[in-house]
N, C-alpha and C positions, 0 to 999 in steps of 0.2 A: 535643411531639408528632411522629409519626413521619414520615418522608420518604415522599412518595407513592411507589409502586412505580416509575414511570417515571423518577422522579428518581433513586432508589437504582439502578436497572439502569444509567441513564447514567453514574452515578459509578463503577459497576463496571467498565463499559466503558472509561472514562477513564483508571482507573488501570492496566486491562490494557495499555493503549497507551503505558505509560511507555518501554517498550523502543524506540519509535520516535522518541524525544527522543535515544537514543543514536545512531540511525541517522543522522536529521537532523544532529547534532554532527559525527559523523564526516564527513560531505558537507562540510560548512562548513570543518571544519579541513583536510581534505586539499586542498580548492580554494584556500584562502591559501597553502597550504605549496608547492605545485607550482612556484610562480613563482621558489622561492628559488633560489641558486645551486647547492646541491648536488642539484637536481633539474632542473639545464639541458638533459640529454641528454634528447630526446625520447623515445627509447624506453624509458629509465628511468623518465619520468614516466608514461607508458603502463603499464607493469609495476606501477609502485607502486599506481596508481590502481585498475588492473583485477584485481589478484590478491585483492581482497576476496573471502573464500572463501564467499560467502552460498550458491552454487550447491550445493556439496559438502553443506549441511545439509539439503537438500531431502528426500531419500530417508529417511535416519534420523530426519526430525522426523515423516514419517508414521506410523513404526512406534511411536515414542514417544509420539504424541499419541493414538494408539488404545489403547495398552497402559497407559502412566501416567496418562493424562488431560491435558487442554488445560492446567490451572494448573501442574502439576510441569514439563511439558515447557518451558513459557515461562521458568519458573525456571533450568531447565538452559540454554537459550539465554543468559539473563542472566550466568550464572556463566561460560560459555566466553568471553561477551564481556569479562567482567572480566580474565579470563586474557589475551586479546589485548590490551586496552587497557595491562594492565600491561606487558607485552613492549614494546609502542609507546613507552610513556612511558620505559621504562629503556633504549632500543635504542641500543647502543654502535656498530652496524655496519649496513649494508644488509641483510644477511642476517636479522638480528633484526628489522628493520623489517618485511620482508616476511612474516616467520613471525607477527609481530603482526598484520599486516594480514590474514592469512588467518584466524586464529583468532577476531578481531574480527568479521570477515565471516560465518564460520560461525555465531556466535552470533546475529547481526543476523538472519541468514535464517531461523533458527529462530523468532525473535520477531516479524517481521514477516509471516511466513506465518501464526501461530497467532492473533496478536492480532485481526485481523478475524474468523477463523474464530470464535475464542469469542466475540466481540461479537456475531456474526450469531445464535449459538445462545442467547444469553442475552435477546435483544432483543424487545420488544413489536414486531409487523411494522409498526405506523406510524412507530415510531423508529428502525428498524434501519439506516436509512441514515445517521442521526445518530451513531449508534454505529460502524459500520464506516469511516466517513470521518474519525474520530477519528485514526484511523492517521497520515494524512497531515497533519492540524493539528497533532499531536504533533511529527512530522517536521519541521515548519516551525518550532516552537519551539526544537527543538534546532539548527536551522540558523542560527536568530536568534541565539541564545545562542554558538554558535560562531564566528559572523563577528564579533560585537563583541569577544569574548575575544581572537580571532585579530588585530583590528586594534589592540587595546589592547597585546598582547605585541609586535606589529611597532613601534607607536610608542614603547613603553618600553624594550623589551628588544632592538633589532635587533642581530644578530650575535651575541648571545649563547646558548648551549645552552638557558637558560630559555625563550627565545622559542618555540620547539618544545615542550618538555616541559611547560611551563606549559599549553599550550593542550590538552594530551591528558588530558582528566577521564573518569573512569569512575563518578563519583557517581551518575548517574541508573539505574544497574543496581542499586544497593544497596537503594532504595526499593522497587523493582519486585519483587525477590526477597522482601522483608518483606510487601508489601501482598497478593501473590498469595496468602498464607497465610491472610488475611482473607477473601478473596473466594470466593462459592460456586463449586463445580464446574460445568460446563456440563451442565444438565439433558439434553441430547440425549446426550452421552456417558455419563451416569447412566442412560440409558433403561431397561436391563436390570437395574439394581442398585437402582432405587427412586428416580425425580427427584422424587417430590412435595415434600420438603423444600426442594431447590434451587428449584423452580418457585414454591412458595409464599414464600420468602424473597424472591425476584426480583419477583415479580407480584403479592403479596397481603399484605405485611407480615407474612408467616408462617402466614397461614391456609390451612390445606390443604384446607379444604373449600369455598374459593371457587369459584363456578361457573366462572371465567376458568381456574383452576388445573386443576380437574376436566376441563374440555374439552381443554385442552392435552395431559393425561395420556392421554386417550382418543385424541386425534390421534397423539401419539408412539407409543403402544401398537399403533394400527394401521399403522404405519410399521414397528415392529419385527416383526409378524406376517407383513407383506409380505417383510421382509428373511429371515425364517426361511424362508419357502418358497423364497428364491433360494440359501440356504445361505450359508456364510462369504464374507465380503466379499474380493476378489482384485483384483490389479491388472489382470487380463485383461479383467474386465468392463467396465472405463472404455474398452476399445477395442472390445470385441464387441458390446455392446449400443449399438444406433443411438442412442438417446436420450442415454446416457453419453458416447458418443463426440462425438456434437455438442456437448453442454457441456463437454467437454474441449478441444476445437478452438476453441470461441470464448473460452474464458477463457485457453487458451495464447497464442493471436493477440493478443488483448487486452493480455495482459502484456508481450508482445513489441514489440507497436506502440507501446507508451508510450515505450519508450527510443529509438524510431525518430521521436518528434517532436522531438528534439533536446535532450532534457532533460539528459541525462548530459553532453552536451558544454558545455552552458550552466552546470550546477552544477559539474562539474569543472575547467572551462576558462574559465569566465569571467573569472578574473585574467589568463590569456593573452590573451583577447580584448580586453580593455582595455587591456593593456600594448602591444598592437600600435598603439593610438592615442596613445601618447606619454605616458600617465599615470604618475606615481610609484608605488612599490609602496604607500606608505601610503594615497595616494589611492584607488588600485585596491580596497584592503581596506575604504575607506569607502563606495565604491560597492557593494560585494558586501554589506555590512552593510545598506543602503537597500534593496536587492533582497531581503533576507530579510524586511524588514517588509512589502513589496508580497506576497511569498508568504504570509505570516501573514494578513494581510487576506483574499486570495483563499481559503485554506483556511476561515477561520472563516466566511465566505460559503457556502461549500460545506456546512459541518456544519449551518448555520442553515436553510437552503433546499432541502436535496437531497430530503427527503421530500415536498415539495410539487411540486417541479419534474420529479421521476421520474429515471431513470438514461439513457435514451437520448438526449433531447434535450441535456443538459449536456455529454456525452461527443462528440456531433456537433459542436455549436456551439464547444467547447473545441479540437477537432482543426482545424476551418477556421479558426479565429483564430490559432492556432499557426502554421498553415501559412503565412498570409497575412502573419503578422509577418516570416518567413523570406523570403518574396517580396519584401516592400518591403526588408527590410534587405540582400538581394542586390543589388538595383537600386540602393540609395543608396551601398553600400559598393562597388561597382563603378565608379559615377561620381564619389564624392567618398571615396576611401580615407582612413579614419581619422577620420571626422567624424561617425559614426552608429553607434547600438548599438541593437539591438532587446532586448535581454535582459529589461528590466523588462516591456515589454508582454507578452512569451510567456510570463513567469514567472508574470503575474497569470492567465492564462487557464488555464495549467497547472494552476496551484494550486487554482482554483476549479471546474474541470471535470474535467479528465484524470487527474492524480495520485491523487486520494481515490478514484476511481471505480475504478480499475485493481486496487484491492484489495478494494473492497466488493462489486462484481458477481460476481466469481469466489467469493468466500465464501459469497455467499446461494444459488447456481443448483444446488448438488448435494444430494443426499440426505445423510442420517447416515451412513449405512453406507460412503459412498465420499468425504465431504467430506474427510477428512484426506490421503487418496491422491491425489485430484484436485488440490486446492490446492497439494501439493507439486510435482505436474508443472507446474500452470501457472505458478506462481512461478518456477520454473526457466527458464521462457522470458524473464522480466524480467532475471534475472541473467546468462544467455548474452547476451543484446542488450546488457545494460550492460557486459560484459566486451568484446565487439567494439568498441561505440563508445568506451570508453576506450582500447584498443589503437590505434585508428586516428585519432582526433581530434586528437591533438598533432602527429604527422607531417603529416596532412590540411592543418590550419591553415598548417604551415610551407612546404608545398609548392604547394597551390594557393589557399589564402587563401579569399575570400568565396564562391568556386565551390562550397565544401563546403555552404554554407549551403542550396544547392539540393536535396541529398538530402532535407533536413528539410523545405523546402517542399513537396516533391512528396509526401513521406511523410504528412504533416498532412492533406493533402486525400484521399488514398486510404484513410487511417484512418476519416475522416468517412463515405465514401462506404460502406466494408463494414461499419460499424456501423449506419448507416441501413438497410443491405439485410438484415442477418441478425441482428440483436440484439432479442430480445422484451424488451418491458418487464418488470420483477419487482416495481416498487415497491408495497408494501402488502400484497404475498401471503404466507401462510405458508409457512414452509420445507416443511412437508409437501406443498405443493402442486407443488413445483417438478418433481417427476417426471411429473406428469400436464401440466404446463404445456409441457413440451420434448417431450412426445410428441404433443400436440395442435397447438401452434403449428407453421405451416407454414415451410419453410425460409426464404421471402422474406417478410418480415413487413410491409413498407409497405402501407398500405390496409386491414390487418385489425385486429381489435380487440387484437392482441397488440402493437401499436406504440402503443397510446395509455396514458395514465396515468390509472387508474380512482381509485375512490373509496378512498384509503389507510387508510380506518377501517373498512372493509367487513369485513376479516378480523377484526378484533378484537370487532366486533358478532356475527359468527357465532359465535365463541368463547363470548362471554359469554351468548349465548341457546341454546348448545348445537348449532347447526345446522352445525357445522363438518363432519359427517360427511356431509351433503349435497355430493356432489362437483360442484362447478360452479366454473369459472374466472371467471366474471364477464365474459363477452364484451362484453356493453353498456358496460362500466364500473361 
């Protein structure tokens, strides 16, 4: 008996997000290693962490994704990561370590940008959230694996070079390269080359005459006709066209704001935070491993419920909760130094609400002609703020201690306020609706139908009934 189309599509999205295991693994490993004696200098710690070269992969990935397709470009990113991972594993000096960090980050930048883009382009509207949030869930699996591997290496190989080299693994990149060969290409990328076979394989068990497939083809062809009228896609139209610039701004601000919740400080330097409380290195790594379990639970909850809860609500609630965790943490650490830690509370809400949607929301709000270029720019916001936080966190903890928490306490609440005010709800809508959505939605969305979660199955019913060509945005939900 063949798999149902939604299950098959979900599995395709799952395999495409294997690259996020690599990213999560790197986060877990580097967090466990910065407390070693060779990283004792705070400026060196910041450089080793922040030189992760993901930012530099953003512009090349846009060209490669549009020219070679989504699948091949993801494979290229995995191959570059393997190179960086191999250099780090065999590093004999700090120069080799920094070079390995750069190339590994370059590859991860490509994969983390393209995985949710590919997932959004292959998904049924009603499960698009489940696919695009798999990015963060797989990252959590990588971090979970790395934390326990690092803990085991620390407990059994302390002081031996194998403690570091054993924890540097490139294994997840190998099945990613292999599996991507078996997955269908994005039907949106194939739009002008004949998307019928890919759509049929994804959504109808190969039946090219299925009404749902035929309706999607008409939807995509209408989008192509509009694109031809506009001419060849360019970077400039992202800034010149008001609707495009609005989406670009919202995506960039969202990606930048995620790092300002304090997640990078927690992920990279939680071991440093625990160390200030007087715990041993092995005990710290055990706490880090428990933290990874909490994150994985939150990420799984997001994947399961995100298409029912919508995008706006979880992002708002998650940012408020993360901000409050830093408010409480600041107060308690100021009054009772070394007796409290808020990383577990923060980690759950970030993993359940903020992290997954920071990749899912930008991947679904652009048109096909601009999606690769736009997500390349918005993803760069995450890497720029990541670089900034990684550079300043170690000296900040050294020099001002708990007061550094106040930055994240403030940013969590301002993030929530901004999302509440300006981010339209996108749950359940067709990708080909997004141009009209952002052209018609007011700038200030609270109190309007664009702030509500509508019927997430309505778009699929329209496609199956062939009524998708009737342009309506379901203001009444």
